[in-house]
C-alpha positions, 0 to 999 in steps of 0.5 A, a space after each residue: 765357696 762351699 756352696 760352689 762346690 755343692 752346685 758344681 757337684 750337683 750339675 756334674 751328677 745331672 750331666 752324668 745322668 743325662 749321659 747315661 740316658 
């Protein structure tokens, strides 16, 4: 479950990065 949260957080961060650019 912890790994899933980490993966989700990474995806969310990537989405924010792509959203800014």
